[in-house]
Phi, psi and omega in degrees: 000133183240132177252144178246143180259347180283141176281129179282144181281129178286131183282339177273116181288151176263122182267124182236131175256120177263130179235126178185174180245003181242104182300329181293313179293320180293328178293327175294319177293318179298321178297318178295321178296321180289341180276353181293125180264144176088000180214127176279129182244126175250125184240150170230147181240135176234142184250344179204180183299321180297316180288335175297312180297319179297319180294322184288344178297320185241002185227127177246102184284151171267342186206146181233128173251122185244121179281135182283352181284356180283350178101153185295317182295311180296323180294315179297316178296320179296317180295318178297318179295319180292322180287333181272345180281133182300324182287333189241004184294335179252015181268130179294137179246130175244133179267125176270112185261141177281326184216149177275351182277337179282151180292148179277147176291126183266047178270143182287342183281343181277121183269327187210163178231141175227138173278131183294328183290341181253017183289135172221159182297319179294320179295318179295316181297316178298317179296318179299312181298314181293321181292321178295318177296318180296317180295318177297321178295318177301313180297317179299313181295322178296314179296320178295320178298314180298319180296312181294323179298318178294319179294321179294319180293328176292322179292323182292324181290000000 
């Protein structure tokens, strides 16, 4: 019996949409995503609402990273646009925060928060994996609830 310590590369790429208005900061996040070993990452970058819509025409992300530097109004509009789009309504959104001292956006679409100063490739990968599992669990529980709710209403009638 032989054990291997190398992580095998997953053949299915993980699609990540980066949204922000500062190319320098986004390039740092992109560099960390490219350092992830064992998982192929395909990224698209959007800088405003118009480019988000353009990216979504041909790109279906599994995960969205949203930079908090785009401003509260733009961030709220971006989250609303992502939640209303059929391709992205069930995609987990993580907010990349510049500081822990600023208030967090209380939008229901944001699943997780990460501090940009503490980003590492392993930390991002772990967060991506956990968020995808959490989102799938949410969807499963919601669907199970809807099914049971329908069955209960049939019994009551």
